[in-house]
mmCIF file of the N, C-alpha and C atoms, coordinates in Angstrom:
data_MODEL
# 
_entry.id   MODEL 
# 
loop_
_atom_site.group_PDB 
_atom_site.id 
_atom_site.type_symbol 
_atom_site.label_atom_id 
_atom_site.label_alt_id 
_atom_site.label_comp_id 
_atom_site.label_asym_id 
_atom_site.label_entity_id 
_atom_site.label_seq_id 
_atom_site.pdbx_PDB_ins_code 
_atom_site.Cartn_x 
_atom_site.Cartn_y 
_atom_site.Cartn_z 
_atom_site.occupancy 
_atom_site.B_iso_or_equiv 
_atom_site.pdbx_formal_charge 
_atom_site.auth_seq_id 
_atom_site.auth_comp_id 
_atom_site.auth_asym_id 
_atom_site.auth_atom_id 
_atom_site.pdbx_PDB_model_num 
ATOM 1   N N  . MET A 1 1  ? 215.853 -12.108 -171.997 1.00 0.00 ? 1  MET A N  1 
ATOM 2   C CA . MET A 1 1  ? 215.322 -12.837 -170.912 1.00 0.00 ? 1  MET A CA 1 
ATOM 3   C C  . MET A 1 1  ? 215.048 -11.917 -169.693 1.00 0.00 ? 1  MET A C  1 
ATOM 4   N N  . GLU A 1 2  ? 215.968 -11.036 -169.413 1.00 0.00 ? 2  GLU A N  1 
ATOM 5   C CA . GLU A 1 2  ? 215.860 -10.145 -168.279 1.00 0.00 ? 2  GLU A CA 1 
ATOM 6   C C  . GLU A 1 2  ? 214.643 -9.213  -168.473 1.00 0.00 ? 2  GLU A C  1 
ATOM 7   N N  . GLU A 1 3  ? 214.467 -8.711  -169.617 1.00 0.00 ? 3  GLU A N  1 
ATOM 8   C CA . GLU A 1 3  ? 213.273 -7.873  -169.939 1.00 0.00 ? 3  GLU A CA 1 
ATOM 9   C C  . GLU A 1 3  ? 211.992 -8.628  -169.741 1.00 0.00 ? 3  GLU A C  1 
ATOM 10  N N  . TYR A 1 4  ? 211.983 -9.792  -170.257 1.00 0.00 ? 4  TYR A N  1 
ATOM 11  C CA . TYR A 1 4  ? 210.800 -10.649 -170.112 1.00 0.00 ? 4  TYR A CA 1 
ATOM 12  C C  . TYR A 1 4  ? 210.411 -10.905 -168.659 1.00 0.00 ? 4  TYR A C  1 
ATOM 13  N N  . LEU A 1 5  ? 211.425 -11.297 -167.868 1.00 0.00 ? 5  LEU A N  1 
ATOM 14  C CA . LEU A 1 5  ? 211.178 -11.562 -166.444 1.00 0.00 ? 5  LEU A CA 1 
ATOM 15  C C  . LEU A 1 5  ? 210.709 -10.268 -165.714 1.00 0.00 ? 5  LEU A C  1 
ATOM 16  N N  . ARG A 1 6  ? 211.248 -9.143  -166.070 1.00 0.00 ? 6  ARG A N  1 
ATOM 17  C CA . ARG A 1 6  ? 210.824 -7.837  -165.509 1.00 0.00 ? 6  ARG A CA 1 
ATOM 18  C C  . ARG A 1 6  ? 209.359 -7.570  -165.850 1.00 0.00 ? 6  ARG A C  1 
ATOM 19  N N  . SER A 1 7  ? 208.975 -7.913  -167.114 1.00 0.00 ? 7  SER A N  1 
ATOM 20  C CA . SER A 1 7  ? 207.653 -7.656  -167.571 1.00 0.00 ? 7  SER A CA 1 
ATOM 21  C C  . SER A 1 7  ? 206.578 -8.493  -166.840 1.00 0.00 ? 7  SER A C  1 
ATOM 22  N N  . LEU A 1 8  ? 206.996 -9.589  -166.199 1.00 0.00 ? 8  LEU A N  1 
ATOM 23  C CA . LEU A 1 8  ? 206.062 -10.396 -165.452 1.00 0.00 ? 8  LEU A CA 1 
ATOM 24  C C  . LEU A 1 8  ? 205.615 -9.749  -164.149 1.00 0.00 ? 8  LEU A C  1 
ATOM 25  N N  . GLU A 1 9  ? 206.350 -8.750  -163.683 1.00 0.00 ? 9  GLU A N  1 
ATOM 26  C CA . GLU A 1 9  ? 206.035 -8.027  -162.470 1.00 0.00 ? 9  GLU A CA 1 
ATOM 27  C C  . GLU A 1 9  ? 205.912 -8.997  -161.278 1.00 0.00 ? 9  GLU A C  1 
ATOM 28  N N  . MET A 1 10 ? 206.882 -9.890  -161.128 1.00 0.00 ? 10 MET A N  1 
ATOM 29  C CA . MET A 1 10 ? 206.897 -10.928 -160.073 1.00 0.00 ? 10 MET A CA 1 
ATOM 30  C C  . MET A 1 10 ? 207.188 -10.264 -158.726 1.00 0.00 ? 10 MET A C  1 
ATOM 31  N N  . ASN A 1 11 ? 206.466 -10.696 -157.730 1.00 0.00 ? 11 ASN A N  1 
ATOM 32  C CA . ASN A 1 11 ? 206.737 -10.273 -156.331 1.00 0.00 ? 11 ASN A CA 1 
ATOM 33  C C  . ASN A 1 11 ? 206.712 -11.519 -155.418 1.00 0.00 ? 11 ASN A C  1 
ATOM 34  N N  . GLY A 1 12 ? 207.788 -11.651 -154.684 1.00 0.00 ? 12 GLY A N  1 
ATOM 35  C CA . GLY A 1 12 ? 207.819 -12.721 -153.699 1.00 0.00 ? 12 GLY A CA 1 
ATOM 36  C C  . GLY A 1 12 ? 207.598 -12.123 -152.329 1.00 0.00 ? 12 GLY A C  1 
ATOM 37  N N  . ILE A 1 13 ? 206.860 -12.829 -151.502 1.00 0.00 ? 13 ILE A N  1 
ATOM 38  C CA . ILE A 1 13 ? 206.598 -12.407 -150.134 1.00 0.00 ? 13 ILE A CA 1 
ATOM 39  C C  . ILE A 1 13 ? 207.126 -13.501 -149.175 1.00 0.00 ? 13 ILE A C  1 
ATOM 40  N N  . ILE A 1 14 ? 208.073 -13.187 -148.337 1.00 0.00 ? 14 ILE A N  1 
ATOM 41  C CA . ILE A 1 14 ? 208.571 -14.113 -147.377 1.00 0.00 ? 14 ILE A CA 1 
ATOM 42  C C  . ILE A 1 14 ? 207.926 -13.779 -145.995 1.00 0.00 ? 14 ILE A C  1 
ATOM 43  N N  . LYS A 1 15 ? 207.269 -14.799 -145.394 1.00 0.00 ? 15 LYS A N  1 
ATOM 44  C CA . LYS A 1 15 ? 206.594 -14.547 -144.164 1.00 0.00 ? 15 LYS A CA 1 
ATOM 45  C C  . LYS A 1 15 ? 206.702 -15.777 -143.241 1.00 0.00 ? 15 LYS A C  1 
ATOM 46  N N  . PRO A 1 16 ? 206.707 -15.575 -141.959 1.00 0.00 ? 16 PRO A N  1 
ATOM 47  C CA . PRO A 1 16 ? 206.698 -16.739 -141.113 1.00 0.00 ? 16 PRO A CA 1 
ATOM 48  C C  . PRO A 1 16 ? 205.398 -17.592 -141.424 1.00 0.00 ? 16 PRO A C  1 
ATOM 49  N N  . SER A 1 17 ? 205.597 -18.887 -141.408 1.00 0.00 ? 17 SER A N  1 
ATOM 50  C CA . SER A 1 17 ? 204.445 -19.735 -141.645 1.00 0.00 ? 17 SER A CA 1 
ATOM 51  C C  . SER A 1 17 ? 203.505 -19.751 -140.472 1.00 0.00 ? 17 SER A C  1 
ATOM 52  N N  . ASN A 1 18 ? 202.279 -20.048 -140.774 1.00 0.00 ? 18 ASN A N  1 
ATOM 53  C CA . ASN A 1 18 ? 201.297 -20.182 -139.709 1.00 0.00 ? 18 ASN A CA 1 
ATOM 54  C C  . ASN A 1 18 ? 200.472 -21.423 -139.988 1.00 0.00 ? 18 ASN A C  1 
ATOM 55  N N  . ILE A 1 19 ? 199.500 -21.663 -139.108 1.00 0.00 ? 19 ILE A N  1 
ATOM 56  C CA . ILE A 1 19 ? 198.725 -22.908 -139.160 1.00 0.00 ? 19 ILE A CA 1 
ATOM 57  C C  . ILE A 1 19 ? 197.996 -23.102 -140.491 1.00 0.00 ? 19 ILE A C  1 
ATOM 58  N N  . ASP A 1 20 ? 197.690 -21.994 -141.155 1.00 0.00 ? 20 ASP A N  1 
ATOM 59  C CA . ASP A 1 20 ? 197.052 -22.079 -142.461 1.00 0.00 ? 20 ASP A CA 1 
ATOM 60  C C  . ASP A 1 20 ? 197.926 -22.656 -143.544 1.00 0.00 ? 20 ASP A C  1 
ATOM 61  N N  . ASP A 1 21 ? 199.281 -22.651 -143.354 1.00 0.00 ? 21 ASP A N  1 
ATOM 62  C CA . ASP A 1 21 ? 200.208 -23.141 -144.319 1.00 0.00 ? 21 ASP A CA 1 
ATOM 63  C C  . ASP A 1 21 ? 200.603 -24.627 -144.038 1.00 0.00 ? 21 ASP A C  1 
ATOM 64  N N  . VAL A 1 22 ? 200.133 -25.257 -143.008 1.00 0.00 ? 22 VAL A N  1 
ATOM 65  C CA . VAL A 1 22 ? 200.605 -26.592 -142.612 1.00 0.00 ? 22 VAL A CA 1 
ATOM 66  C C  . VAL A 1 22 ? 200.388 -27.612 -143.760 1.00 0.00 ? 22 VAL A C  1 
ATOM 67  N N  . SER A 1 23 ? 199.239 -27.589 -144.326 1.00 0.00 ? 23 SER A N  1 
ATOM 68  C CA . SER A 1 23 ? 198.952 -28.573 -145.415 1.00 0.00 ? 23 SER A CA 1 
ATOM 69  C C  . SER A 1 23 ? 199.831 -28.405 -146.608 1.00 0.00 ? 23 SER A C  1 
ATOM 70  N N  . ILE A 1 24 ? 200.072 -27.173 -147.094 1.00 0.00 ? 24 ILE A N  1 
ATOM 71  C CA . ILE A 1 24 ? 200.947 -26.983 -148.250 1.00 0.00 ? 24 ILE A CA 1 
ATOM 72  C C  . ILE A 1 24 ? 202.404 -27.232 -147.895 1.00 0.00 ? 24 ILE A C  1 
ATOM 73  N N  . ILE A 1 25 ? 202.807 -26.909 -146.686 1.00 0.00 ? 25 ILE A N  1 
ATOM 74  C CA . ILE A 1 25 ? 204.217 -27.216 -146.255 1.00 0.00 ? 25 ILE A CA 1 
ATOM 75  C C  . ILE A 1 25 ? 204.470 -28.711 -146.345 1.00 0.00 ? 25 ILE A C  1 
ATOM 76  N N  . ALA A 1 26 ? 203.537 -29.469 -145.727 1.00 0.00 ? 26 ALA A N  1 
ATOM 77  C CA . ALA A 1 26 ? 203.688 -30.945 -145.763 1.00 0.00 ? 26 ALA A CA 1 
ATOM 78  C C  . ALA A 1 26 ? 203.714 -31.453 -147.196 1.00 0.00 ? 26 ALA A C  1 
ATOM 79  N N  . GLN A 1 27 ? 202.850 -30.920 -148.035 1.00 0.00 ? 27 GLN A N  1 
ATOM 80  C CA . GLN A 1 27 ? 202.826 -31.364 -149.451 1.00 0.00 ? 27 GLN A CA 1 
ATOM 81  C C  . GLN A 1 27 ? 204.118 -31.035 -150.137 1.00 0.00 ? 27 GLN A C  1 
ATOM 82  N N  . LEU A 1 28 ? 204.676 -29.887 -149.913 1.00 0.00 ? 28 LEU A N  1 
ATOM 83  C CA . LEU A 1 28 ? 205.916 -29.505 -150.533 1.00 0.00 ? 28 LEU A CA 1 
ATOM 84  C C  . LEU A 1 28 ? 207.053 -30.350 -150.083 1.00 0.00 ? 28 LEU A C  1 
ATOM 85  N N  . THR A 1 29 ? 207.064 -30.779 -148.783 1.00 0.00 ? 29 THR A N  1 
ATOM 86  C CA . THR A 1 29 ? 208.178 -31.664 -148.346 1.00 0.00 ? 29 THR A CA 1 
ATOM 87  C C  . THR A 1 29 ? 207.986 -33.082 -148.906 1.00 0.00 ? 29 THR A C  1 
ATOM 88  N N  . GLN A 1 30 ? 206.786 -33.455 -149.302 1.00 0.00 ? 30 GLN A N  1 
ATOM 89  C CA . GLN A 1 30 ? 206.577 -34.807 -149.853 1.00 0.00 ? 30 GLN A CA 1 
ATOM 90  C C  . GLN A 1 30 ? 207.031 -34.919 -151.304 1.00 0.00 ? 30 GLN A C  1 
ATOM 91  N N  . GLY A 1 31 ? 207.021 -33.783 -151.961 1.00 0.00 ? 31 GLY A N  1 
ATOM 92  C CA . GLY A 1 31 ? 207.433 -33.853 -153.438 1.00 0.00 ? 31 GLY A CA 1 
ATOM 93  C C  . GLY A 1 31 ? 208.933 -34.008 -153.548 1.00 0.00 ? 31 GLY A C  1 
ATOM 94  N N  . SER A 1 32 ? 209.298 -34.360 -154.687 1.00 0.00 ? 32 SER A N  1 
ATOM 95  C CA . SER A 1 32 ? 210.746 -34.520 -154.979 1.00 0.00 ? 32 SER A CA 1 
ATOM 96  C C  . SER A 1 32 ? 211.034 -33.784 -156.269 1.00 0.00 ? 32 SER A C  1 
ATOM 97  N N  . ASN A 1 33 ? 212.034 -32.962 -156.271 1.00 0.00 ? 33 ASN A N  1 
ATOM 98  C CA . ASN A 1 33 ? 212.466 -32.278 -157.473 1.00 0.00 ? 33 ASN A CA 1 
ATOM 99  C C  . ASN A 1 33 ? 213.918 -31.823 -157.304 1.00 0.00 ? 33 ASN A C  1 
ATOM 100 N N  . GLN A 1 34 ? 214.452 -31.229 -158.331 1.00 0.00 ? 34 GLN A N  1 
ATOM 101 C CA . GLN A 1 34 ? 215.860 -30.871 -158.315 1.00 0.00 ? 34 GLN A CA 1 
ATOM 102 C C  . GLN A 1 34 ? 216.107 -29.722 -157.371 1.00 0.00 ? 34 GLN A C  1 
ATOM 103 N N  . PHE A 1 35 ? 215.123 -29.048 -156.837 1.00 0.00 ? 35 PHE A N  1 
ATOM 104 C CA . PHE A 1 35 ? 215.318 -27.915 -155.943 1.00 0.00 ? 35 PHE A CA 1 
ATOM 105 C C  . PHE A 1 35 ? 215.318 -28.309 -154.483 1.00 0.00 ? 35 PHE A C  1 
ATOM 106 N N  . SER A 1 36 ? 215.021 -29.590 -154.150 1.00 0.00 ? 36 SER A N  1 
ATOM 107 C CA . SER A 1 36 ? 214.995 -29.995 -152.752 1.00 0.00 ? 36 SER A CA 1 
ATOM 108 C C  . SER A 1 36 ? 216.474 -30.061 -152.246 1.00 0.00 ? 36 SER A C  1 
ATOM 109 N N  . LEU A 1 37 ? 216.747 -29.391 -151.153 1.00 0.00 ? 37 LEU A N  1 
ATOM 110 C CA . LEU A 1 37 ? 218.079 -29.454 -150.576 1.00 0.00 ? 37 LEU A CA 1 
ATOM 111 C C  . LEU A 1 37 ? 218.209 -30.578 -149.623 1.00 0.00 ? 37 LEU A C  1 
ATOM 112 N N  . LYS A 1 38 ? 217.129 -31.108 -149.212 1.00 0.00 ? 38 LYS A N  1 
ATOM 113 C CA . LYS A 1 38 ? 217.083 -32.244 -148.214 1.00 0.00 ? 38 LYS A CA 1 
ATOM 114 C C  . LYS A 1 38 ? 215.936 -33.178 -148.561 1.00 0.00 ? 38 LYS A C  1 
ATOM 115 N N  . THR A 1 39 ? 216.148 -34.444 -148.397 1.00 0.00 ? 39 THR A N  1 
ATOM 116 C CA . THR A 1 39 ? 215.098 -35.407 -148.786 1.00 0.00 ? 39 THR A CA 1 
ATOM 117 C C  . THR A 1 39 ? 214.244 -35.839 -147.657 1.00 0.00 ? 39 THR A C  1 
ATOM 118 N N  . LYS A 1 40 ? 214.271 -35.061 -146.536 1.00 0.00 ? 40 LYS A N  1 
ATOM 119 C CA . LYS A 1 40 ? 213.417 -35.388 -145.391 1.00 0.00 ? 40 LYS A CA 1 
ATOM 120 C C  . LYS A 1 40 ? 211.977 -35.001 -145.705 1.00 0.00 ? 40 LYS A C  1 
ATOM 121 N N  . ARG A 1 41 ? 211.094 -35.939 -145.485 1.00 0.00 ? 41 ARG A N  1 
ATOM 122 C CA . ARG A 1 41 ? 209.651 -35.684 -145.688 1.00 0.00 ? 41 ARG A CA 1 
ATOM 123 C C  . ARG A 1 41 ? 208.995 -35.492 -144.335 1.00 0.00 ? 41 ARG A C  1 
ATOM 124 N N  . TYR A 1 42 ? 208.059 -34.575 -144.256 1.00 0.00 ? 42 TYR A N  1 
ATOM 125 C CA . TYR A 1 42 ? 207.330 -34.292 -143.024 1.00 0.00 ? 42 TYR A CA 1 
ATOM 126 C C  . TYR A 1 42 ? 205.831 -34.396 -143.158 1.00 0.00 ? 42 TYR A C  1 
ATOM 127 N N  . THR A 1 43 ? 205.191 -34.923 -142.117 1.00 0.00 ? 43 THR A N  1 
ATOM 128 C CA . THR A 1 43 ? 203.753 -35.034 -142.129 1.00 0.00 ? 43 THR A CA 1 
ATOM 129 C C  . THR A 1 43 ? 203.169 -33.653 -141.581 1.00 0.00 ? 43 THR A C  1 
ATOM 130 N N  . GLU A 1 44 ? 201.868 -33.528 -141.736 1.00 0.00 ? 44 GLU A N  1 
ATOM 131 C CA . GLU A 1 44 ? 201.223 -32.348 -141.171 1.00 0.00 ? 44 GLU A CA 1 
ATOM 132 C C  . GLU A 1 44 ? 201.376 -32.337 -139.615 1.00 0.00 ? 44 GLU A C  1 
ATOM 133 N N  . LYS A 1 45 ? 201.319 -33.489 -139.033 1.00 0.00 ? 45 LYS A N  1 
ATOM 134 C CA . LYS A 1 45 ? 201.490 -33.552 -137.556 1.00 0.00 ? 45 LYS A CA 1 
ATOM 135 C C  . LYS A 1 45 ? 202.841 -33.090 -137.146 1.00 0.00 ? 45 LYS A C  1 
ATOM 136 N N  . GLU A 1 46 ? 203.909 -33.505 -137.893 1.00 0.00 ? 46 GLU A N  1 
ATOM 137 C CA . GLU A 1 46 ? 205.264 -33.088 -137.552 1.00 0.00 ? 46 GLU A CA 1 
ATOM 138 C C  . GLU A 1 46 ? 205.427 -31.605 -137.754 1.00 0.00 ? 46 GLU A C  1 
ATOM 139 N N  . ILE A 1 47 ? 204.841 -31.070 -138.844 1.00 0.00 ? 47 ILE A N  1 
ATOM 140 C CA . ILE A 1 47 ? 204.861 -29.627 -139.127 1.00 0.00 ? 47 ILE A CA 1 
ATOM 141 C C  . ILE A 1 47 ? 204.264 -28.843 -137.964 1.00 0.00 ? 47 ILE A C  1 
ATOM 142 N N  . LYS A 1 48 ? 203.115 -29.286 -137.503 1.00 0.00 ? 48 LYS A N  1 
ATOM 143 C CA . LYS A 1 48 ? 202.459 -28.619 -136.372 1.00 0.00 ? 48 LYS A CA 1 
ATOM 144 C C  . LYS A 1 48 ? 203.351 -28.659 -135.121 1.00 0.00 ? 48 LYS A C  1 
ATOM 145 N N  . GLU A 1 49 ? 203.973 -29.805 -134.884 1.00 0.00 ? 49 GLU A N  1 
ATOM 146 C CA . GLU A 1 49 ? 204.868 -29.941 -133.738 1.00 0.00 ? 49 GLU A CA 1 
ATOM 147 C C  . GLU A 1 49 ? 206.026 -28.959 -133.821 1.00 0.00 ? 49 GLU A C  1 
ATOM 148 N N  . PHE A 1 50 ? 206.624 -28.849 -135.034 1.00 0.00 ? 50 PHE A N  1 
ATOM 149 C CA . PHE A 1 50 ? 207.752 -27.932 -135.257 1.00 0.00 ? 50 PHE A CA 1 
ATOM 150 C C  . PHE A 1 50 ? 207.288 -26.492 -135.023 1.00 0.00 ? 50 PHE A C  1 
ATOM 151 N N  . MET A 1 51 ? 206.091 -26.171 -135.480 1.00 0.00 ? 51 MET A N  1 
ATOM 152 C CA . MET A 1 51 ? 205.565 -24.800 -135.339 1.00 0.00 ? 51 MET A CA 1 
ATOM 153 C C  . MET A 1 51 ? 205.442 -24.407 -133.859 1.00 0.00 ? 51 MET A C  1 
ATOM 154 N N  . ASN A 1 52 ? 205.242 -25.402 -133.059 1.00 0.00 ? 52 ASN A N  1 
ATOM 155 C CA . ASN A 1 52 ? 205.078 -25.176 -131.550 1.00 0.00 ? 52 ASN A CA 1 
ATOM 156 C C  . ASN A 1 52 ? 206.382 -25.228 -130.886 1.00 0.00 ? 52 ASN A C  1 
ATOM 157 N N  . SER A 1 53 ? 207.453 -25.592 -131.566 1.00 0.00 ? 53 SER A N  1 
ATOM 158 C CA . SER A 1 53 ? 208.795 -25.749 -130.992 1.00 0.00 ? 53 SER A CA 1 
ATOM 159 C C  . SER A 1 53 ? 209.522 -24.450 -131.033 1.00 0.00 ? 53 SER A C  1 
ATOM 160 N N  . LYS A 1 54 ? 210.338 -24.209 -130.031 1.00 0.00 ? 54 LYS A N  1 
ATOM 161 C CA . LYS A 1 54 ? 211.147 -23.022 -129.987 1.00 0.00 ? 54 LYS A CA 1 
ATOM 162 C C  . LYS A 1 54 ? 212.505 -23.251 -130.792 1.00 0.00 ? 54 LYS A C  1 
ATOM 163 N N  . ASN A 1 55 ? 212.651 -24.499 -131.286 1.00 0.00 ? 55 ASN A N  1 
ATOM 164 C CA . ASN A 1 55 ? 213.868 -24.810 -131.995 1.00 0.00 ? 55 ASN A CA 1 
ATOM 165 C C  . ASN A 1 55 ? 213.775 -24.812 -133.514 1.00 0.00 ? 55 ASN A C  1 
ATOM 166 N N  . HIS A 1 56 ? 212.588 -24.467 -133.981 1.00 0.00 ? 56 HIS A N  1 
ATOM 167 C CA . HIS A 1 56 ? 212.367 -24.442 -135.413 1.00 0.00 ? 56 HIS A CA 1 
ATOM 168 C C  . HIS A 1 56 ? 211.727 -23.115 -135.933 1.00 0.00 ? 56 HIS A C  1 
ATOM 169 N N  . LEU A 1 57 ? 212.166 -22.729 -137.079 1.00 0.00 ? 57 LEU A N  1 
ATOM 170 C CA . LEU A 1 57 ? 211.550 -21.591 -137.780 1.00 0.00 ? 57 LEU A CA 1 
ATOM 171 C C  . LEU A 1 57 ? 211.066 -22.051 -139.115 1.00 0.00 ? 57 LEU A C  1 
ATOM 172 N N  . TYR A 1 58 ? 209.882 -21.605 -139.507 1.00 0.00 ? 58 TYR A N  1 
ATOM 173 C CA . TYR A 1 58 ? 209.320 -21.957 -140.819 1.00 0.00 ? 58 TYR A CA 1 
ATOM 174 C C  . TYR A 1 58 ? 208.987 -20.649 -141.545 1.00 0.00 ? 58 TYR A C  1 
ATOM 175 N N  . TYR A 1 59 ? 209.361 -20.614 -142.792 1.00 0.00 ? 59 TYR A N  1 
ATOM 176 C CA . TYR A 1 59 ? 208.974 -19.423 -143.602 1.00 0.00 ? 59 TYR A CA 1 
ATOM 177 C C  . TYR A 1 59 ? 208.363 -19.941 -144.902 1.00 0.00 ? 59 TYR A C  1 
ATOM 178 N N  . ALA A 1 60 ? 207.295 -19.304 -145.284 1.00 0.00 ? 60 ALA A N  1 
ATOM 179 C CA . ALA A 1 60 ? 206.607 -19.637 -146.566 1.00 0.00 ? 60 ALA A CA 1 
ATOM 180 C C  . ALA A 1 60 ? 206.906 -18.451 -147.553 1.00 0.00 ? 60 ALA A C  1 
ATOM 181 N N  . ILE A 1 61 ? 207.247 -18.817 -148.729 1.00 0.00 ? 61 ILE A N  1 
ATOM 182 C CA . ILE A 1 61 ? 207.455 -17.807 -149.755 1.00 0.00 ? 61 ILE A CA 1 
ATOM 183 C C  . ILE A 1 61 ? 206.309 -17.879 -150.797 1.00 0.00 ? 61 ILE A C  1 
ATOM 184 N N  . LYS A 1 62 ? 205.560 -16.828 -150.860 1.00 0.00 ? 62 LYS A N  1 
ATOM 185 C CA . LYS A 1 62 ? 204.448 -16.767 -151.791 1.00 0.00 ? 62 LYS A CA 1 
ATOM 186 C C  . LYS A 1 62 ? 204.842 -15.947 -153.021 1.00 0.00 ? 62 LYS A C  1 
ATOM 187 N N  . LEU A 1 63 ? 204.364 -16.300 -154.173 1.00 0.00 ? 63 LEU A N  1 
ATOM 188 C CA . LEU A 1 63 ? 204.741 -15.664 -155.397 1.00 0.00 ? 63 LEU A CA 1 
ATOM 189 C C  . LEU A 1 63 ? 203.479 -15.150 -156.110 1.00 0.00 ? 63 LEU A C  1 
ATOM 190 N N  . LYS A 1 64 ? 203.561 -13.967 -156.652 1.00 0.00 ? 64 LYS A N  1 
ATOM 191 C CA . LYS A 1 64 ? 202.512 -13.491 -157.531 1.00 0.00 ? 64 LYS A CA 1 
ATOM 192 C C  . LYS A 1 64 ? 203.125 -12.712 -158.688 1.00 0.00 ? 64 LYS A C  1 
ATOM 193 N N  . ASP A 1 65 ? 202.476 -12.698 -159.795 1.00 0.00 ? 65 ASP A N  1 
ATOM 194 C CA . ASP A 1 65 ? 202.904 -11.890 -160.941 1.00 0.00 ? 65 ASP A CA 1 
ATOM 195 C C  . ASP A 1 65 ? 201.744 -11.254 -161.603 1.00 0.00 ? 65 ASP A C  1 
ATOM 196 N N  . LYS A 1 66 ? 201.908 -10.689 -162.749 1.00 0.00 ? 66 LYS A N  1 
ATOM 197 C CA . LYS A 1 66 ? 200.833 -9.941  -163.406 1.00 0.00 ? 66 LYS A CA 1 
ATOM 198 C C  . LYS A 1 66 ? 199.685 -10.895 -163.848 1.00 0.00 ? 66 LYS A C  1 
ATOM 199 N N  . PHE A 1 67 ? 199.919 -12.180 -163.833 1.00 0.00 ? 67 PHE A N  1 
ATOM 200 C CA . PHE A 1 67 ? 198.875 -13.176 -164.229 1.00 0.00 ? 67 PHE A CA 1 
ATOM 201 C C  . PHE A 1 67 ? 198.098 -13.706 -163.087 1.00 0.00 ? 67 PHE A C  1 
ATOM 202 N N  . GLY A 1 68 ? 198.656 -13.657 -161.876 1.00 0.00 ? 68 GLY A N  1 
ATOM 203 C CA . GLY A 1 68 ? 197.924 -14.148 -160.747 1.00 0.00 ? 68 GLY A CA 1 
ATOM 204 C C  . GLY A 1 68 ? 198.793 -14.490 -159.531 1.00 0.00 ? 68 GLY A C  1 
ATOM 205 N N  . VAL A 1 69 ? 198.168 -15.080 -158.554 1.00 0.00 ? 69 VAL A N  1 
ATOM 206 C CA . VAL A 1 69 ? 198.829 -15.445 -157.346 1.00 0.00 ? 69 VAL A CA 1 
ATOM 207 C C  . VAL A 1 69 ? 199.055 -16.948 -157.348 1.00 0.00 ? 69 VAL A C  1 
ATOM 208 N N  . TYR A 1 70 ? 200.287 -17.369 -157.059 1.00 0.00 ? 70 TYR A N  1 
ATOM 209 C CA . TYR A 1 70 ? 200.627 -18.798 -157.091 1.00 0.00 ? 70 TYR A CA 1 
ATOM 210 C C  . TYR A 1 70 ? 200.701 -19.410 -155.707 1.00 0.00 ? 70 TYR A C  1 
ATOM 211 N N  . GLY A 1 71 ? 200.533 -18.659 -154.696 1.00 0.00 ? 71 GLY A N  1 
ATOM 212 C CA . GLY A 1 71 ? 200.524 -19.238 -153.355 1.00 0.00 ? 71 GLY A CA 1 
ATOM 213 C C  . GLY A 1 71 ? 201.904 -19.565 -152.873 1.00 0.00 ? 71 GLY A C  1 
ATOM 214 N N  . VAL A 1 72 ? 202.036 -20.489 -151.945 1.00 0.00 ? 72 VAL A N  1 
ATOM 215 C CA . VAL A 1 72 ? 203.278 -20.917 -151.400 1.00 0.00 ? 72 VAL A CA 1 
ATOM 216 C C  . VAL A 1 72 ? 204.034 -21.772 -152.380 1.00 0.00 ? 72 VAL A C  1 
ATOM 217 N N  . ILE A 1 73 ? 205.170 -21.304 -152.816 1.00 0.00 ? 73 ILE A N  1 
ATOM 218 C CA . ILE A 1 73 ? 206.007 -22.065 -153.799 1.00 0.00 ? 73 ILE A CA 1 
ATOM 219 C C  . ILE A 1 73 ? 207.085 -22.731 -153.088 1.00 0.00 ? 73 ILE A C  1 
ATOM 220 N N  . PRO A 1 74 ? 208.110 -22.100 -152.482 1.00 0.00 ? 74 PRO A N  1 
ATOM 221 C CA . PRO A 1 74 ? 209.084 -22.752 -151.654 1.00 0.00 ? 74 PRO A CA 1 
ATOM 222 C C  . PRO A 1 74 ? 208.854 -22.481 -150.189 1.00 0.00 ? 74 PRO A C  1 
ATOM 223 N N  . ILE A 1 75 ? 209.455 -23.309 -149.377 1.00 0.00 ? 75 ILE A N  1 
ATOM 224 C CA . ILE A 1 75 ? 209.390 -23.113 -147.920 1.00 0.00 ? 75 ILE A CA 1 
ATOM 225 C C  . ILE A 1 75 ? 210.842 -23.164 -147.418 1.00 0.00 ? 75 ILE A C  1 
ATOM 226 N N  . ILE A 1 76 ? 211.029 -22.538 -146.259 1.00 0.00 ? 76 ILE A N  1 
ATOM 227 C CA . ILE A 1 76 ? 212.353 -22.591 -145.573 1.00 0.00 ? 76 ILE A CA 1 
ATOM 228 C C  . ILE A 1 76 ? 212.094 -23.147 -144.184 1.00 0.00 ? 76 ILE A C  1 
ATOM 229 N N  . ILE A 1 77 ? 212.778 -24.240 -143.833 1.00 0.00 ? 77 ILE A N  1 
ATOM 230 C CA . ILE A 1 77 ? 212.699 -24.779 -142.518 1.00 0.00 ? 77 ILE A CA 1 
ATOM 231 C C  . ILE A 1 77 ? 214.018 -24.722 -141.891 1.00 0.00 ? 77 ILE A C  1 
ATOM 232 N N  . ILE A 1 78 ? 214.095 -24.013 -140.726 1.00 0.00 ? 78 ILE A N  1 
ATOM 233 C CA . ILE A 1 78 ? 215.384 -23.887 -140.043 1.00 0.00 ? 78 ILE A CA 1 
ATOM 234 C C  . ILE A 1 78 ? 215.291 -24.460 -138.633 1.00 0.00 ? 78 ILE A C  1 
ATOM 235 N N  . GLU A 1 79 ? 216.277 -25.278 -138.285 1.00 0.00 ? 79 GLU A N  1 
ATOM 236 C CA . GLU A 1 79 ? 216.318 -25.877 -136.947 1.00 0.00 ? 79 GLU A CA 1 
ATOM 237 C C  . GLU A 1 79 ? 217.473 -25.261 -136.169 1.00 0.00 ? 79 GLU A C  1 
# 
């Protein structure tokens, strides 16, 4: 398994979110899966308000591997 994962050449990029990520961040908070640590859902309007707040930090994590770029997979929201 470890060799297979290494062969995928996966790279994750953590970066502060920007206005271009608002739509995907809102979509990711609307979904439900076993990886959600919180069940709070946010709208695009709320995300934009948080981005303008000094009390919140948003990070988007983008993933790519040898097959392609998957875009924003998880997000981190810190208050």
